[in-house]
C-alpha positions as CSV (number, residue, x, y, z in Angstrom):
1,M,65.4,-8.0,-8.0
2,A,68.4,-9.6,-6.4
3,A,71.1,-7.4,-5.3
4,D,73.5,-9.6,-7.8
5,T,71.5,-8.3,-10.3
6,L,71.5,-4.3,-9.6
7,G,74.4,-3.4,-11.4
8,V,77.7,-1.1,-9.9
9,R,77.0,2.6,-9.7
10,N,79.7,5.2,-10.0
11,F,79.1,8.7,-8.2
12,K,80.4,11.8,-7.8
13,A,80.0,13.4,-4.7
14,T,81.0,16.5,-3.0
15,I,82.0,16.8,0.4
16,E,82.5,19.3,2.8
17,Y,84.4,18.9,6.5
18,D,86.6,20.3,9.3
19,G,89.6,19.1,8.9
20,T,91.2,20.4,12.3
21,E,90.3,16.4,14.2
22,F,91.3,14.0,11.5
23,A,95.0,12.9,10.9
24,G,94.1,13.6,6.7
25,F,91.6,13.0,4.1
26,Q,93.7,9.4,3.4
27,W,93.2,6.8,4.6
28,Q,96.0,5.1,7.5
29,S,95.3,2.2,9.4
30,G,94.5,3.0,12.8
31,T,93.6,6.2,12.9
32,R,91.1,8.9,11.9
33,T,90.8,10.6,8.5
34,V,88.2,11.8,6.3
35,Q,88.7,9.3,3.6
36,G,88.3,6.3,6.7
37,E,85.0,8.6,8.0
38,L,83.1,8.2,4.4
39,E,83.8,4.8,3.5
40,R,82.4,3.3,6.8
41,A,79.4,5.7,6.0
42,I,79.3,4.1,2.9
43,A,79.2,0.6,4.0
44,E,76.5,1.2,6.8
45,R,74.1,2.4,4.2
46,T,75.4,0.6,1.1
47,G,76.5,-3.0,2.7
48,Q,79.2,-3.0,0.4
49,I,82.9,-2.3,1.6
50,I,84.8,0.0,-1.0
51,R,87.7,1.6,-1.7
52,L,86.7,5.7,-2.3
53,T,88.7,8.4,-4.6
54,G,89.7,11.6,-3.5
55,A,90.5,14.9,-5.7
56,G,93.1,16.3,-3.2
57,R,94.8,14.5,-0.3
58,T,94.6,16.9,2.1
59,D,96.5,16.8,5.0
60,A,95.8,16.8,8.5
61,G,94.2,20.2,9.9
62,V,93.5,21.0,6.2
63,H,89.5,21.5,5.6
64,A,87.3,21.0,2.6
65,L,84.3,22.9,1.4
66,G,84.3,21.5,-1.8
67,Q,86.7,18.2,-2.0
68,V,84.6,15.7,-4.2
69,V,85.3,12.1,-4.2
70,S,84.0,9.2,-6.8
71,F,82.9,5.4,-6.2
72,G,80.7,2.9,-7.3
73,V,78.6,0.7,-5.8
74,E,75.4,-1.7,-6.0
75,T,72.9,0.1,-4.1
76,R,69.0,1.3,-4.1
77,I,69.0,4.1,-2.7
78,P,67.9,6.6,-5.4
79,L,70.0,9.8,-6.5
80,D,68.0,11.9,-4.8
81,K,68.5,10.7,-1.1
82,M,72.1,9.4,-1.0
83,A,73.1,12.8,0.3
84,V,70.5,12.1,3.6
85,A,71.6,8.8,3.6
86,L,75.3,9.1,3.9
87,N,74.9,12.6,6.0
88,S,73.0,10.2,8.5
89,A,75.8,7.9,9.1
90,L,78.8,11.0,9.1
91,P,80.3,12.6,12.4
92,S,79.4,16.1,12.4
93,D,82.2,17.2,11.2
94,I,82.5,15.7,7.8
95,A,79.0,16.2,5.3
96,V,78.2,15.1,1.7
97,R,76.7,18.6,0.0
98,D,75.5,16.6,-3.0
99,V,75.6,13.3,-5.1
100,Q,75.7,12.6,-9.0
101,E,75.7,9.6,-11.1
102,A,78.4,9.8,-13.1
103,S,80.3,7.8,-16.4
104,A,81.9,4.6,-15.7
105,D,85.5,6.0,-15.9
106,F,85.0,9.4,-13.8
107,S,87.4,9.1,-11.5
108,A,87.7,12.3,-8.8
109,R,91.3,12.7,-8.7
110,F,92.0,11.9,-12.8
111,S,89.1,13.6,-14.3
112,A,89.8,16.6,-12.9
113,S,91.2,19.1,-14.6
114,S,92.0,21.9,-12.3
115,R,92.0,22.5,-7.8
116,V,91.1,25.7,-6.3
117,Y,92.5,26.4,-2.8
118,L,91.7,29.3,-0.4
119,Y,94.2,30.1,2.4
120,V,93.3,32.1,5.6
121,I,95.7,34.2,7.8
122,H,94.4,36.3,11.1
123,N,97.0,39.0,10.9
124,S,96.5,40.9,14.2
125,S,98.2,41.6,17.0
126,V,95.5,39.4,19.0
127,R,94.8,36.5,18.5
128,S,91.5,35.4,17.8
129,P,89.6,32.7,19.2
130,L,86.8,32.5,16.7
131,W,89.1,31.9,13.8
132,R,92.0,29.4,15.7
133,R,90.5,25.9,13.7
134,F,90.5,28.1,10.1
135,A,92.9,30.2,10.0
136,A,96.9,30.9,10.4
137,H,97.2,33.7,13.0
138,C,100.5,36.0,12.5
139,R,101.8,38.4,15.1
140,E,103.7,40.8,12.2
141,P,101.9,43.3,9.9
142,L,101.7,41.7,6.5
143,N,102.2,44.0,3.2
144,A,98.9,42.1,0.9
145,E,100.2,44.4,-1.8
146,R,103.8,43.0,-2.0
147,M,102.5,39.7,-1.3
148,N,100.5,39.5,-4.5
149,E,102.5,41.3,-7.0
150,A,105.0,38.4,-5.8
151,A,102.5,35.5,-6.1
152,Q,102.4,36.8,-9.8
153,L,105.5,35.5,-10.7
154,L,104.0,32.5,-10.1
155,L,102.0,32.4,-12.6
156,G,101.7,29.8,-15.6
157,E,103.8,26.4,-16.3
158,R,106.3,26.3,-14.0
159,D,109.0,23.8,-12.4
160,F,107.9,24.3,-8.5
161,A,110.6,21.9,-7.1
162,S,111.5,24.4,-4.7
163,F,108.1,23.8,-3.5
164,T,107.2,20.5,-2.9
165,N,108.2,18.7,0.7
166,Q,108.8,15.1,-1.5
167,L,110.7,15.1,-4.3
168,V,110.7,11.6,-6.2
169,A,112.7,10.4,-8.6
170,G,111.2,10.6,-12.2
171,E,108.2,12.5,-11.3
172,P,107.4,15.3,-13.0
173,T,107.2,18.7,-10.5
174,M,106.1,21.2,-13.6
175,R,102.8,22.8,-12.9
176,D,100.3,24.9,-14.4
177,L,99.3,28.0,-11.9
178,T,96.5,29.7,-13.6
179,E,95.5,32.0,-11.0
180,C,97.5,32.7,-7.0
181,R,96.2,36.0,-5.8
182,V,96.2,37.6,-2.1
183,R,93.5,40.3,-1.3
184,R,93.0,41.9,2.6
185,H,90.0,42.6,4.6
186,R,90.7,44.1,7.5
187,E,92.6,41.7,9.6
188,L,92.2,38.9,6.9
189,I,94.3,37.8,4.2
190,F,93.3,35.0,1.6
191,I,95.2,33.9,-0.6
192,R,93.9,32.0,-3.6
193,L,95.6,29.6,-5.9
194,E,94.4,27.4,-8.6
195,A,96.8,24.7,-10.9
196,N,95.6,21.8,-12.8
197,A,97.4,19.8,-10.0
198,F,99.5,20.5,-6.8
199,L,102.7,19.1,-5.6
200,R,102.9,17.5,-2.1
201,G,103.1,20.2,0.3
202,M,103.2,23.0,-2.4
203,V,100.6,25.3,-1.3
204,R,101.5,25.6,2.4
205,N,104.7,26.4,1.2
206,T,104.1,29.0,-1.4
207,V,101.9,30.8,1.1
208,G,104.9,30.3,4.5
209,T,107.1,32.0,1.0
210,L,104.7,34.9,0.3
211,M,104.4,35.6,3.9
212,Q,108.4,35.8,4.2
213,V,107.5,38.6,1.2
214,G,105.1,40.1,3.5
215,V,106.9,40.4,6.5
216,G,110.1,41.7,4.6
217,V,112.2,39.0,4.5
218,L,112.2,38.7,1.3
219,K,111.5,40.8,-2.3
220,P,109.0,39.8,-4.3
221,T,111.5,38.9,-7.4
222,D,113.5,36.7,-4.9
223,L,110.4,34.3,-6.0
224,I,112.1,34.0,-9.5
225,D,115.3,33.0,-7.7
226,I,113.5,30.2,-5.3
227,L,111.6,28.7,-8.9
228,D,115.0,28.1,-10.2
229,A,117.0,26.7,-7.4
230,R,115.1,23.6,-7.8
231,D,115.4,23.2,-3.7
232,R,113.3,23.3,-0.8
233,R,115.8,24.9,1.1
234,A,115.1,28.2,-1.2
235,A,111.5,28.6,-0.3
236,G,109.9,30.1,2.7
237,P,108.6,27.4,6.0
238,S,105.1,25.9,5.7
239,A,102.1,27.4,6.6
240,P,99.9,26.3,9.3
241,P,97.5,23.6,8.2
242,Q,94.8,25.6,9.8
243,G,94.1,28.2,7.6
244,L,94.1,25.7,4.3
245,C,90.9,24.8,2.3
246,L,90.3,23.5,-0.4
247,V,87.4,24.6,-2.3
248,R,86.2,23.6,-5.3
249,V,87.5,20.7,-7.7
250,R,86.3,21.6,-11.6
251,Y,85.8,19.3,-14.5
252,G,85.7,19.2,-18.3
253,L,85.5,22.7,-19.6
254,W,89.4,23.8,-19.3
255,R,91.1,20.5,-18.7
256,N,92.9,20.4,-22.4
257,Y,93.6,24.4,-22.7
258,P,96.4,25.6,-23.9
259,R,99.8,26.1,-21.7
260,N,101.8,28.8,-22.0
261,N,99.1,30.4,-24.2
262,A,98.1,33.9,-22.8
263,T,94.9,34.3,-24.9
264,A,94.1,31.2,-23.0
265,V,94.8,31.8,-19.4
266,A,93.2,35.1,-19.4
267,E,89.9,33.3,-21.0
268,Y,90.2,30.6,-17.9
269,Q,90.7,33.6,-15.6
270,A,87.3,35.5,-16.7
271,H,85.8,32.4,-16.8
272,S,86.9,32.0,-13.1
273,Q,86.0,35.4,-12.2
274,A,82.1,34.8,-13.7
275,E,81.7,31.7,-11.8
276,R,82.0,33.3,-8.5
């Protein structure tokens, strides 16, 4: 059968990467990006130059356990061999964890119902060489309980204009934050955030603001005034990139759940807990 009669197959792939040595996920001319490496590997194994779509455009230094990409190619590679084929052409800091065939209208970005991020802080007076690539180091003691108290004030559908690096005229800044939870395990503090979508810089700016609560510069209730200000200068500094990881992208089940409905949000969070 001729290659031109194969037909385009649409793939959904789950990707893991160490973002330390990348200039970010999105393709950029003349610099190393996750998207660029993935597209190069796809071209090597299928002979086709394509432009893939990612669920989240992670910044330089940000990692992923569950980034999702979609792309369409004509190929005879069996589905169960696609991940192996791509991994054999990828560098050691990127791996394809899973590949599925998707419907023609599936988009890793636009079909997503929510994204889940985890931020890790190494909170110790002594820096850790082992955690330096995957956690932000904070020498000052952080009060995780007060940080978590503040985090709860951000839940729901709210205007996060104060937490974005880039305000674009006419672009909505409302986002539906269904989880923002802070917990400590010994010297590590974990901040888990989930929303239908995130504004540019929103996760790291939120974490940086919560850290100011943790050291006592801000009170938990100050976050209400920061939200109301709709001004980036009102929020705290951006947290370092290496502590951030895109851990999961969800599709389907909760895409159209009623916003600002307490019962629906509670059910959503119960479902999230059951999946872990």
